C-alpha positions as CSV (number, residue, x, y, z in Angstrom):
1,M,0.0,0.0,0.0
2,T,1.3,3.5,-0.9
3,A,0.8,6.8,0.8
4,T,-2.6,8.4,0.9
5,A,-3.4,11.7,-0.7
6,D,-2.8,13.5,2.5
7,G,0.5,11.7,3.0
8,Y,0.0,10.1,6.4
9,L,0.0,6.3,6.0
10,L,1.5,3.7,3.6
11,L,1.3,-0.1,3.7
12,T,4.4,-2.0,2.6
13,A,4.1,-4.8,0.1
14,G,4.3,-7.2,3.0
15,G,1.3,-5.5,4.7
16,G,3.3,-3.7,7.4
17,P,2.4,-0.1,8.0
18,E,4.7,2.8,7.4
19,L,4.5,6.5,8.2
20,A,4.6,8.7,5.1
21,D,8.2,9.6,5.5
22,R,9.8,6.8,7.5
23,T,9.4,3.3,8.9
24,P,7.6,3.3,12.3
25,R,9.9,3.0,15.3
26,I,8.8,0.8,18.2
27,L,10.6,0.8,21.6
28,I,10.4,-2.6,23.5
29,V,11.0,-2.1,27.3
30,D,11.5,-5.2,29.5
31,D,14.1,-6.1,32.1
32,E,14.0,-9.8,30.9
33,R,16.1,-10.3,27.7
34,H,14.2,-13.3,26.5
35,N,11.0,-11.2,26.7
36,R,12.6,-8.5,24.5
37,D,13.8,-11.0,22.0
38,L,10.4,-12.7,21.8
39,L,8.7,-9.4,21.0
40,E,11.3,-8.6,18.4
41,V,10.8,-12.0,16.7
42,M,7.0,-11.4,16.7
43,L,7.3,-7.8,15.2
44,A,10.3,-8.2,12.9
45,P,8.2,-9.6,9.9
46,E,6.0,-6.5,10.1
47,G,8.9,-4.3,8.9
48,Y,9.1,-2.0,11.9
49,L,12.3,-0.4,13.2
50,L,12.7,-2.0,16.6
51,L,14.5,-0.5,19.5
52,T,15.0,-2.2,23.0
53,A,15.6,-1.0,26.6
54,A,16.4,-3.2,29.6
55,G,14.9,-0.8,32.2
56,G,12.7,2.2,32.8
57,E,15.6,4.7,33.1
58,E,17.1,3.5,29.8
59,A,13.7,3.8,28.1
60,V,13.2,7.4,29.3
61,A,16.7,8.3,28.0
62,I,16.0,6.7,24.5
63,V,12.7,8.5,24.3
64,A,14.3,11.8,25.2
65,Q,16.9,11.4,22.3
66,Q,14.6,10.1,19.6
67,P,10.9,9.6,20.5
68,P,9.5,6.3,19.1
69,D,6.1,6.0,17.4
70,L,4.9,3.3,19.9
71,I,6.2,1.8,23.2
72,L,5.7,-1.8,24.4
73,L,6.2,-1.4,28.1
74,D,6.7,-4.1,30.8
75,I,5.2,-3.1,34.3
76,M,7.2,-5.1,36.8
77,M,10.8,-3.9,36.5
78,P,13.5,-3.0,39.1
79,G,14.1,0.6,39.7
80,M,11.7,2.7,37.6
81,D,8.7,0.4,36.8
82,G,6.3,0.6,33.9
83,F,3.7,2.7,35.8
84,Q,6.4,5.3,36.5
85,V,7.7,5.3,32.9
86,A,4.2,5.8,31.5
87,A,3.4,8.6,34.0
88,D,6.7,10.4,33.2
89,L,6.1,10.2,29.4
90,K,2.5,11.4,29.6
91,A,3.4,14.3,31.8
92,K,5.7,15.8,29.1
93,L,4.2,17.7,26.1
94,A,6.8,16.2,23.7
95,T,6.0,12.6,24.5
96,R,2.4,12.6,25.8
97,N,1.0,11.4,22.4
98,I,3.2,8.3,22.1
99,P,0.9,5.3,22.3
100,V,1.9,2.9,25.2
101,I,0.9,-0.8,25.3
102,M,1.6,-2.3,28.7
103,V,2.8,-5.9,28.4
104,T,2.6,-7.6,31.8
105,A,1.9,-10.9,33.6
106,L,-0.5,-9.0,35.9
107,D,-4.1,-9.7,35.0
108,N,-6.3,-7.9,37.5
109,R,-8.5,-4.9,37.5
110,S,-6.3,-2.9,39.9
111,A,-3.3,-3.1,37.6
112,R,-5.4,-2.1,34.6
113,M,-6.8,0.9,36.5
114,H,-3.3,1.9,37.6
115,G,-2.0,1.6,34.0
116,L,-4.8,3.7,32.6
117,S,-4.4,6.3,35.3
118,A,-0.7,6.5,34.3
119,G,-1.7,7.0,30.6
120,A,-1.4,3.6,28.9
121,E,-3.6,3.1,25.9
122,E,-3.7,-0.8,25.8
123,F,-2.9,-3.8,27.9
124,L,-1.5,-7.2,26.7
125,T,-1.2,-10.1,29.1
126,K,1.7,-12.5,29.0
127,P,2.1,-14.8,27.2
128,V,1.4,-12.5,24.3
129,D,-0.5,-13.7,21.2
130,R,1.4,-12.6,18.1
131,V,-1.7,-11.9,16.0
132,E,-3.3,-9.8,18.8
133,L,0.0,-8.0,19.3
134,C,0.4,-7.1,15.7
135,M,-3.2,-6.0,15.3
136,R,-3.0,-3.7,18.4
137,V,0.3,-2.2,17.3
138,R,-1.0,-1.6,13.7
139,N,-4.2,0.0,15.0
140,L,-2.4,2.4,17.4
141,L,0.1,3.3,14.7
142,R,-2.7,4.0,12.3
143,L,-4.3,6.2,14.9
144,K,-1.1,8.0,15.5
145,G,-0.9,8.5,11.7
146,Y,-4.0,10.7,11.8
147,G,-2.0,13.4,13.4
148,D,-1.2,14.4,16.9
149,D,-4.2,16.7,17.4
150,K,-6.9,14.3,16.1
151,Y,-5.2,11.4,17.8
152,N,-5.0,13.2,21.0
153,Q,-8.7,14.3,20.8
154,M,-9.9,10.8,20.0
155,L,-7.6,9.1,22.4
156,E,-8.4,11.4,25.2
157,G,-12.1,11.0,24.6
158,E,-11.9,7.3,24.6
159,V,-9.6,7.2,27.7
160,G,-11.9,9.8,29.4
161,T,-15.0,7.7,28.7
162,R,-13.4,4.6,29.9
163,T,-11.9,6.3,32.9
164,A,-15.2,7.9,33.9
165,D,-16.9,4.6,33.6
166,L,-14.2,2.9,35.8
167,V,-14.4,5.8,38.3
168,T,-18.2,5.5,38.5
169,R,-17.9,1.7,39.0
170,T,-15.1,2.2,41.5
171,K,-17.1,4.7,43.6
172,T,-20.1,2.4,43.6
173,L,-18.0,-0.5,44.7
174,E,-16.3,1.7,47.3
175,Q,-19.7,2.7,48.7
176,Q,-20.9,-0.8,48.8
177,A,-17.7,-1.8,50.5
178,A,-18.1,1.0,53.0
179,V,-21.7,-0.1,53.8
180,L,-20.6,-3.7,54.2
181,T,-17.7,-2.6,56.4
182,E,-20.1,-0.5,58.6
183,Q,-22.5,-3.4,58.9
184,A,-19.7,-5.8,59.8
185,A,-18.4,-3.3,62.4
186,L,-21.9,-3.0,63.9
187,L,-22.1,-6.8,64.1
188,D,-18.8,-6.9,65.9
189,L,-20.1,-4.3,68.4
190,A,-23.0,-6.6,69.4
191,Q,-22.3,-8.6,72.5
192,D,-24.5,-11.4,71.1
193,A,-22.8,-14.2,69.2
194,I,-23.8,-13.7,65.5
195,V,-22.9,-16.6,63.2
196,V,-23.8,-17.3,59.6
197,R,-23.6,-20.9,58.3
198,D,-24.5,-22.6,55.1
199,M,-27.1,-25.4,54.8
200,H,-24.4,-28.0,55.7
201,N,-23.8,-26.1,59.0
202,R,-20.4,-24.8,57.9
203,I,-19.6,-21.5,59.5
204,L,-19.3,-18.6,57.0
205,F,-19.2,-15.7,59.4
206,W,-18.1,-15.5,63.1
207,S,-18.7,-12.2,64.9
208,R,-16.5,-10.6,67.5
209,G,-19.3,-11.4,70.0
210,A,-19.0,-15.1,69.1
211,E,-15.3,-14.9,69.7
212,V,-15.8,-13.5,73.2
213,M,-18.6,-15.8,74.1
214,Y,-17.2,-19.1,72.9
215,G,-13.4,-18.5,72.9
216,W,-12.6,-19.5,69.3
217,P,-11.1,-16.7,67.0
218,S,-12.8,-16.2,63.7
219,K,-10.0,-17.7,61.6
220,E,-10.3,-21.0,63.5
221,A,-14.1,-21.1,63.5
222,I,-14.9,-20.3,59.9
223,G,-15.3,-23.5,57.9
224,Q,-16.0,-25.6,60.9
225,N,-19.3,-27.5,61.5
226,A,-21.2,-25.2,63.9
227,H,-22.9,-28.0,65.8
228,E,-19.8,-30.1,66.1
229,L,-17.6,-27.2,67.2
230,L,-20.1,-26.0,69.9
231,K,-21.3,-29.5,70.8
232,T,-24.8,-28.1,70.7
233,E,-27.6,-29.6,72.8
234,F,-31.2,-28.8,71.8
235,S,-34.3,-29.0,73.9
236,A,-36.1,-30.5,70.9
237,P,-35.1,-33.0,68.1
238,T,-32.8,-31.4,65.5
239,E,-35.0,-32.6,62.7
240,H,-38.0,-30.9,64.2
241,I,-36.1,-27.6,64.5
242,E,-34.8,-27.7,60.9
243,A,-38.2,-28.6,59.5
244,L,-39.7,-25.6,61.4
245,L,-36.9,-23.3,60.1
246,V,-37.5,-24.4,56.5
247,G,-41.3,-24.1,56.8
248,E,-41.5,-20.8,58.7
249,G,-38.2,-19.2,57.8
250,Q,-37.2,-18.8,61.5
251,W,-36.8,-20.5,64.8
252,E,-36.4,-19.4,68.4
253,G,-35.5,-21.5,71.4
254,E,-32.9,-22.4,74.0
255,A,-29.8,-24.4,73.5
256,I,-26.7,-25.5,75.4
257,H,-23.3,-24.7,73.8
258,H,-19.8,-25.6,75.0
259,K,-17.0,-23.0,75.0
260,R,-13.5,-23.7,74.0
261,D,-12.5,-24.4,77.6
262,G,-15.4,-26.9,78.0
263,A,-17.7,-24.7,80.0
264,R,-21.4,-25.0,79.4
265,V,-23.3,-21.9,78.3
266,I,-27.1,-21.7,78.0
267,V,-28.2,-19.4,75.1
268,A,-31.4,-18.0,73.8
269,S,-31.0,-18.8,70.1
270,R,-32.8,-17.1,67.1
271,W,-32.4,-18.5,63.6
272,A,-33.4,-16.8,60.3
273,L,-33.3,-18.6,56.9
274,Q,-31.9,-16.8,53.8
275,R,-33.0,-17.9,50.4
276,D,-31.6,-17.2,46.9
277,A,-33.5,-15.6,44.0
278,A,-35.0,-19.0,43.1
279,G,-36.3,-19.5,46.7
280,A,-33.7,-22.2,47.6
281,P,-32.3,-22.1,51.2
282,V,-28.7,-20.9,51.1
283,R,-27.7,-19.6,54.6
284,I,-28.8,-19.5,58.2
285,L,-28.3,-16.4,60.4
286,T,-28.0,-17.3,64.0
287,I,-28.0,-14.9,66.9
288,A,-27.2,-16.4,70.4
289,N,-27.6,-14.5,73.7
290,D,-25.9,-15.9,76.8
291,I,-28.6,-16.5,79.4
292,T,-26.6,-18.7,81.7
293,D,-26.7,-16.2,84.6
294,R,-30.4,-15.5,84.1
295,K,-31.2,-19.2,84.1
296,R,-29.1,-19.7,87.2
297,T,-30.9,-16.8,88.9
298,E,-34.3,-18.2,87.9
299,A,-33.4,-21.6,89.4
300,E,-32.2,-19.9,92.6
301,L,-35.4,-17.8,92.7
302,L,-37.6,-20.8,92.2
303,L,-35.8,-22.6,95.0
304,L,-36.0,-19.5,97.2
305,T,-39.8,-19.3,96.5
306,E,-40.3,-22.9,97.4
307,R,-38.3,-22.5,100.6
308,L,-40.3,-19.3,101.4
309,S,-43.6,-21.0,100.8
310,L,-42.5,-23.8,103.2
311,A,-41.3,-21.3,105.8
312,T,-44.5,-19.3,105.7
313,A,-46.6,-22.4,105.9
314,V,-44.6,-23.7,108.9
315,A,-44.6,-20.2,110.6
316,K,-48.3,-19.8,109.8
317,V,-47.7,-16.5,108.0
318,G,-50.3,-15.8,105.3
319,V,-49.3,-14.1,102.1
320,W,-51.8,-12.0,100.1
321,E,-52.0,-9.7,97.1
322,W,-54.6,-7.0,96.4
323,D,-55.2,-6.0,92.8
324,L,-56.5,-2.4,92.9
325,A,-58.1,-2.5,89.4
326,S,-60.3,-5.5,90.2
327,N,-60.5,-4.9,94.0
328,A,-59.9,-8.6,94.4
329,L,-57.6,-10.4,96.8
330,T,-55.4,-13.4,96.1
331,W,-54.6,-15.5,99.3
332,D,-52.4,-18.4,99.9
333,A,-53.7,-21.4,101.9
334,T,-52.3,-20.1,105.2
335,M,-54.5,-16.9,104.9
336,F,-57.7,-19.0,104.6
337,D,-56.6,-21.0,107.7
338,I,-56.0,-17.8,109.7
339,Y,-59.4,-16.3,108.8
340,G,-61.2,-19.7,108.9
341,C,-62.6,-19.1,105.4
342,V,-63.4,-21.5,102.6
343,P,-60.8,-21.0,99.9
344,A,-62.0,-18.8,97.0
345,V,-60.2,-17.5,93.9
346,P,-60.2,-14.6,93.8
347,M,-61.1,-13.6,97.3
348,P,-63.6,-10.7,97.3
349,Y,-62.4,-7.6,99.2
350,A,-65.8,-7.3,100.9
351,T,-65.4,-10.8,102.4
352,W,-62.1,-9.7,104.1
353,S,-63.4,-6.3,105.3
354,A,-66.5,-8.0,106.8
355,A,-64.2,-10.2,108.9
356,V,-62.3,-7.2,110.4
357,W,-63.5,-6.0,113.8
358,P,-65.7,-3.0,113.0
359,E,-63.9,-0.6,115.3
360,D,-60.5,-1.5,113.7
361,L,-61.5,-1.5,110.0
362,A,-61.2,2.3,109.4
363,A,-57.7,2.4,110.9
364,V,-56.5,-0.6,108.9
365,E,-57.9,0.8,105.6
366,A,-56.3,4.2,106.4
367,T,-52.9,2.6,106.9
368,R,-53.3,0.9,103.5
369,Q,-54.4,4.1,101.8
370,R,-51.4,5.9,103.3
371,A,-49.1,3.3,101.8
372,I,-50.8,3.7,98.4
373,D,-50.6,7.5,98.6
374,E,-46.9,7.5,99.7
375,K,-46.0,4.6,97.3
376,G,-44.4,2.9,100.3
377,Q,-45.3,0.3,102.9
378,G,-47.3,0.1,106.1
379,S,-48.1,-2.1,109.0
380,A,-51.1,-2.5,111.4
381,E,-52.5,-4.7,114.1
382,Y,-56.2,-5.4,114.3
383,R,-58.8,-7.9,115.4
384,I,-60.8,-10.2,113.2
385,I,-64.0,-12.2,113.8
386,L,-63.9,-15.8,112.7
387,P,-67.1,-17.6,111.4
388,D,-67.5,-19.3,114.8
389,G,-67.5,-15.9,116.5
390,S,-64.1,-16.2,118.1
391,I,-61.7,-13.2,117.9
392,R,-58.1,-13.3,116.7
393,N,-55.4,-10.6,116.7
394,I,-53.7,-10.1,113.4
395,S,-50.4,-8.4,112.6
396,A,-50.2,-7.2,109.0
397,V,-47.4,-5.7,106.9
398,E,-47.9,-4.5,103.3
399,R,-46.1,-2.7,100.5
400,V,-47.1,-1.3,97.1
401,V,-46.1,-2.6,93.7
402,L,-45.7,0.0,90.9
403,D,-46.5,-0.5,87.2
404,K,-44.3,0.7,84.3
405,R,-45.7,4.2,84.6
406,G,-44.8,4.4,88.3
407,N,-48.4,4.1,89.5
408,V,-49.6,1.7,92.2
409,S,-51.1,-1.3,90.6
410,R,-51.4,-3.7,93.6
411,L,-50.4,-4.3,97.2
412,I,-48.7,-7.4,98.6
413,G,-48.4,-8.3,102.2
414,V,-48.4,-10.8,105.0
415,N,-50.7,-11.6,107.9
416,M,-49.7,-13.3,111.1
417,D,-52.0,-14.6,113.9
418,V,-50.5,-12.9,117.0
419,T,-53.4,-13.8,119.4
420,A,-51.2,-15.9,121.6
421,R,-48.6,-13.2,121.8
422,K,-51.2,-10.6,122.7
423,V,-52.6,-12.7,125.5
424,A,-49.1,-13.4,126.8
425,E,-48.2,-9.6,126.6
426,E,-51.4,-8.7,128.5
427,A,-50.7,-11.3,131.2
428,L,-47.1,-10.1,131.5
429,E,-48.2,-6.5,131.8
430,Q,-50.7,-7.4,134.5
431,N,-48.1,-9.4,136.3
432,R,-45.7,-6.4,136.2
433,Q,-48.3,-4.1,137.5
434,D,-49.1,-6.5,140.3
435,Q,-45.5,-6.8,141.2
436,L,-45.0,-3.0,141.3
437,R,-48.1,-2.6,143.5
438,F,-46.8,-5.2,145.9
439,K,-43.4,-3.7,145.8
440,D,-44.8,-0.2,146.6
441,E,-46.9,-1.5,149.5
442,F,-44.0,-3.5,150.8
443,L,-41.4,-0.8,150.6
444,S,-43.7,1.8,152.2
445,H,-44.3,-0.5,155.1
446,V,-40.7,-1.5,155.4
447,S,-39.4,2.1,155.3
448,H,-41.6,3.1,158.2
449,E,-40.8,0.0,160.2
450,L,-37.1,0.2,159.8
451,R,-36.6,3.9,160.5
452,S,-37.1,3.7,164.3
453,P,-34.7,0.7,165.0
454,L,-32.2,2.1,162.6
455,T,-32.2,5.4,164.4
456,A,-31.5,3.6,167.7
457,I,-28.6,1.6,166.1
458,K,-27.1,4.8,164.8
459,Q,-27.3,6.5,168.2
460,F,-25.8,3.6,170.1
461,T,-23.0,3.3,167.5
462,S,-22.2,7.0,168.0
463,I,-22.1,6.5,171.8
464,L,-19.6,3.7,171.3
465,L,-17.5,5.8,169.0
466,G,-17.6,8.7,171.4
467,G,-16.2,6.6,174.2
468,L,-19.2,7.0,176.5
469,A,-19.3,3.2,177.1
470,G,-15.6,2.9,177.4
471,E,-12.6,3.3,175.2
472,L,-12.4,1.2,172.0
473,N,-9.2,-0.2,170.6
474,P,-8.3,0.7,167.0
475,E,-9.8,-2.4,165.5
476,Q,-13.1,-2.0,167.4
477,R,-13.2,1.7,166.3
478,A,-12.6,0.7,162.6
479,Y,-15.5,-1.8,162.8
480,Q,-17.8,0.8,164.4
481,H,-17.0,3.2,161.5
482,I,-18.0,0.5,159.0
483,V,-21.2,0.0,160.9
484,L,-21.9,3.7,160.9
485,K,-21.2,4.0,157.2
486,N,-23.6,1.2,156.3
487,I,-26.2,2.8,158.6
488,G,-25.9,6.0,156.6
489,Q,-26.4,4.0,153.3
490,L,-29.4,2.2,154.7
491,Q,-30.8,5.5,156.0
492,S,-30.4,7.0,152.5
493,M,-32.4,4.1,151.0
494,I,-35.1,4.5,153.5
495,D,-35.2,8.3,152.8
496,D,-35.6,7.5,149.1
497,L,-38.5,5.1,149.9
498,L,-40.1,7.8,152.0
499,E,-39.5,10.4,149.3
500,V,-41.2,8.3,146.7
501,T,-44.1,7.7,149.0
502,R,-44.4,11.4,149.4
503,L,-44.3,11.9,145.7
504,E,-47.0,9.4,145.0
505,T,-49.2,10.6,147.8
506,G,-48.8,14.2,146.9
507,K,-47.2,15.1,150.2
508,L,-43.8,16.2,148.8
509,T,-43.6,20.0,148.6
510,V,-41.6,22.1,146.2
511,E,-41.1,25.7,147.2
512,L,-40.0,27.7,144.1
513,G,-38.0,30.9,144.4
514,I,-34.9,32.7,143.1
515,V,-32.0,30.3,143.8
516,S,-28.3,30.7,143.2
517,V,-27.2,27.9,141.0
518,A,-23.6,28.6,141.7
519,N,-24.2,28.2,145.5
520,A,-26.1,24.9,145.0
521,V,-23.4,23.5,142.8
522,T,-20.6,24.5,145.2
523,D,-22.5,23.1,148.2
524,S,-23.1,19.7,146.4
525,F,-19.5,19.7,145.1
526,N,-18.1,20.2,148.6
527,T,-20.4,17.6,150.1
528,L,-19.1,14.8,147.8
529,Q,-15.5,15.9,147.4
530,G,-14.4,13.5,150.1
531,T,-16.2,10.6,148.5
532,A,-14.5,11.4,145.2
533,D,-11.1,11.7,146.8
534,A,-11.5,8.4,148.6
535,K,-12.2,6.6,145.3
536,G,-9.5,8.3,143.3
537,V,-11.9,10.2,141.1
538,T,-11.2,13.8,140.1
539,L,-14.1,16.1,140.8
540,S,-14.3,19.5,139.0
541,R,-16.8,22.2,138.2
542,D,-17.2,24.7,135.3
543,L,-19.4,27.7,136.1
544,P,-19.4,31.0,134.2
545,A,-19.0,34.2,136.3
546,D,-22.2,35.6,135.0
547,L,-24.3,32.5,135.6
548,P,-27.9,33.7,136.4
549,S,-30.1,32.4,139.2
550,A,-32.8,29.8,138.7
551,H,-36.4,29.7,139.6
552,A,-36.3,26.5,141.6
553,D,-36.4,25.0,145.1
554,Q,-33.0,25.4,146.8
555,T,-33.3,22.1,148.7
556,R,-34.6,20.1,145.8
557,L,-32.0,21.4,143.4
558,R,-29.3,20.4,145.9
559,Q,-31.0,17.0,146.2
560,V,-30.9,16.4,142.5
561,L,-27.3,17.5,142.1
562,I,-26.1,15.2,145.0
563,I,-27.9,12.2,143.5
564,L,-26.4,12.8,140.0
565,L,-22.9,13.5,141.4
566,D,-23.1,10.5,143.7
567,N,-24.1,8.2,140.9
568,A,-21.4,9.6,138.6
569,I,-18.7,9.0,141.3
570,K,-20.1,5.5,142.0
571,F,-19.8,4.4,138.4
572,T,-16.5,6.1,137.5
573,P,-13.4,3.9,137.9
574,D,-10.3,4.9,139.9
575,G,-8.4,7.6,137.9
576,G,-11.5,8.8,136.2
577,A,-13.1,12.3,136.3
578,V,-16.5,13.8,137.1
579,T,-17.4,17.4,136.0
580,I,-20.4,19.5,136.8
581,Q,-21.1,22.5,134.5
582,A,-23.9,25.0,134.1
583,G,-24.9,27.7,131.6
584,L,-27.7,29.1,129.6
585,L,-29.5,26.7,127.3
586,Q,-28.4,27.5,123.7
587,Q,-31.8,26.7,122.2
588,D,-33.8,28.7,124.7
589,P,-31.9,31.3,126.9
590,S,-34.9,31.5,129.3
591,F,-33.7,28.1,130.7
592,L,-30.5,27.1,132.5
593,L,-28.7,23.8,131.5
594,L,-26.9,21.9,134.2
595,E,-24.8,18.8,133.3
596,V,-23.0,16.1,135.2
597,I,-20.3,14.4,133.0
598,D,-18.3,11.3,133.9
599,T,-15.8,9.1,132.3
600,G,-17.3,5.8,133.3
601,C,-18.2,2.8,131.2
602,G,-21.1,4.5,129.4
603,I,-24.7,3.5,128.8
604,S,-26.5,1.0,126.8
605,P,-28.8,2.6,124.1
606,E,-31.3,-0.2,124.4
607,I,-32.4,0.9,127.8
608,S,-34.1,4.0,126.5
609,E,-35.9,6.1,129.1
610,R,-36.4,3.2,131.5
611,I,-33.4,4.4,133.5
612,F,-35.7,7.1,135.0
613,E,-38.5,4.6,135.9
614,R,-39.3,3.9,139.5
615,L,-37.4,0.9,141.0
616,Y,-35.6,0.3,137.8
617,Q,-32.2,-1.4,138.2
618,V,-29.8,-2.5,135.5
619,S,-29.2,-6.2,134.9
620,E,-25.6,-5.7,133.8
621,H,-22.9,-6.6,136.2
622,I,-21.2,-3.5,137.3
623,Q,-18.3,-3.7,139.8
624,T,-19.5,-1.6,142.7
625,S,-20.0,-2.3,146.4
626,R,-22.9,0.2,146.6
627,K,-26.2,-1.0,145.5
628,G,-29.4,1.1,145.6
629,L,-33.1,0.5,145.2
630,G,-33.5,2.1,141.8
631,L,-35.2,5.2,143.0
632,G,-32.6,7.9,142.8
633,L,-33.0,8.8,139.1
634,Y,-36.8,8.4,139.4
635,I,-36.7,11.0,142.2
636,C,-34.5,13.3,140.1
637,K,-36.9,13.2,137.2
638,E,-39.9,14.0,139.4
639,L,-38.1,16.8,141.2
640,V,-36.8,18.4,138.0
641,T,-40.3,18.2,136.3
642,R,-42.0,19.8,139.3
643,Q,-39.6,22.7,139.1
644,G,-40.5,23.3,135.5
645,G,-37.5,21.5,133.8
646,Q,-36.6,18.4,131.9
647,I,-33.9,15.7,132.4
648,W,-32.3,13.4,130.0
649,V,-29.1,11.3,129.5
650,K,-26.8,10.7,126.6
651,R,-23.7,8.5,126.0
652,G,-20.3,10.1,125.4
653,P,-18.5,9.8,122.0
654,Q,-16.3,7.0,123.2
655,K,-17.1,6.3,126.9
656,G,-18.8,8.0,129.8
657,T,-22.2,9.5,130.3
658,T,-23.7,13.0,130.6
659,F,-26.9,13.6,132.6
660,S,-28.5,17.0,131.7
661,F,-31.4,18.9,133.2
662,T,-32.9,22.3,132.7
663,L,-34.4,24.8,135.1
664,P,-36.1,28.2,134.3
665,V,-34.0,31.3,134.7
666,G,-34.9,33.2,137.9
667,Y,-36.6,36.2,136.3
668,L,-40.1,37.2,137.5
669,D,-41.8,36.5,134.1
670,N,-40.0,33.2,133.7
671,A,-40.8,32.2,137.3
672,I,-44.5,32.6,136.6
673,A,-44.3,30.7,133.3
674,A,-42.2,27.9,134.6
675,A,-45.0,26.4,136.6
676,T,-46.8,25.4,133.4
677,H,-43.7,24.8,131.2
678,L,-43.5,21.0,131.4
679,E,-42.7,20.3,127.7
680,G,-39.6,22.3,126.6
681,S,-37.9,23.0,123.3
682,I,-35.2,20.4,123.8
683,T,-37.3,17.2,123.3
684,S,-35.3,16.4,120.2
685,Q,-32.1,16.3,122.2
686,I,-33.3,13.5,124.5
687,I,-31.2,10.4,123.8
688,S,-31.9,6.9,124.9
689,P,-30.7,6.7,128.5
690,G,-28.3,4.0,129.6
691,A,-28.0,1.0,131.9
692,Q,-25.3,1.9,134.3
693,Y,-27.3,3.9,136.7
694,E,-29.9,2.9,139.3
């Protein structure tokens, strides 16, 4: 073929193409010599001028000296690879229109995309077919013969179209990959074990939750038979479960799996069947939730419920429930036994209310209504009338149950028959009252009968000590002092008995007036200083210089102080300390506060205010040789109250006890008001009294 009229292209007699003025030059670039030789052998019959380069750098240098008409370019080369060579040539204006055919052993989409991005026009995959090679070379040379401008426009359009298509497809694939990646990440976030398996139970997907739950990493689990790996135990036959899955497309139930370490795990398993476009089953999605702890808790709760039922039955404690919407009661068997009713389900509320003693019903229902209003609990004791007319005492405790909206939906509670206990309590109280009455009568009689002979004994003892009946030797004198000391103690007891008798018969008088508290404290302090020194107890007082007077009875105030100081010294060990202090009451300056503080063994909170009861004595073993009748603190309370004050006791932070009492300040107005001021502003301070005092 000869040149065309416009002089661009000629075909030789052998069919090989020529440019109008020269033979086409083809540059073969490959780092393997035998590959270069093979391409030369294939193209030599076509009549081309063939040039070769053993590497990318050499090829770039040849192109710079004399640009070829076409380049056959290998990709994988040491140093500058084919992608870099193509990118370098296409970046230069002088060489950008040279067609490049990449000849490579790489046959994947990524390599083609990379080559097209670098500027290659064609790809040939090794081993190269000679016919295909010659045709592609001839076509590209023909295109180049059309001229650089037309060639560039056509080539750029084709490359642009193909590149845009590839970019669009790449973006779509990237978006799909991103969605799949996000979905896989979400599956891995789930704590449940998510497993996908085929219809032969081979594991296709093993989530992070499955790795954590069972112990096998994904790479070891995938491909394994799921049932064999987990040693699955079903609650129903496997054939039945699989038939249900195929028929309904899903299955839910419980199963037992075994972890990698052999531990059993109970799971709530949910299966979903996936089908292909033709409707054939292809995969099974399994989601398993570990319910081992829940099942263990349920078993323990069931056992606890059974034990509780047995305990309530043995203890005869009835359990009930009241549904507010239906106003119906649900009782257990013990409740029917307590009320003597024939079992009924449900139990009408009216039947229960009719059994309650009429005078008690309003209070019981008020207690329940208060529990409902406060969304809390309540308790009550009431009487019921049995069908045979007998009466029983019931102790009830109830609490509310809230619904999801926080409203009270029902009440639950227990009833216990406490009739026997009430009878015993009443008998015990009657017995206590009888004992107190007998004790009062006996002590009153004894106090009067003992006073006269005791006075005579004291007088004769004083005569003996005075030497009126003859001189006593030191030993006899010591014995007489012991007798006289015990006579004083016995006289003190008798005086207490007489004082209590006067209190109860109304014969004890309290003459109120303006009294110097400082003088009363000092007098009491001096009276017991010797007793404290003899026991090794430090006695001190703390009185402000501006301490006001009190509206009180001088004699009765001194009596109270001496009883409290004597008790404090009695129960404070050797080396301890007793302090008496006074001042204005901080909460109400119209009252004085007097306190006796010791460092003794302290008090027992359980005793409460019983310490101020008449004839009360502690049962604890306290090392003291002095034992009273349990009247001293009772007398103190009565005397303080009759002077318009209050008395209480509290335990020290670590040890010791503080007895405190108040008296009105000695002003005229306060003196008038004190007679009726029996309940003060310090009630909240009163703390449970202790057990160390009589």
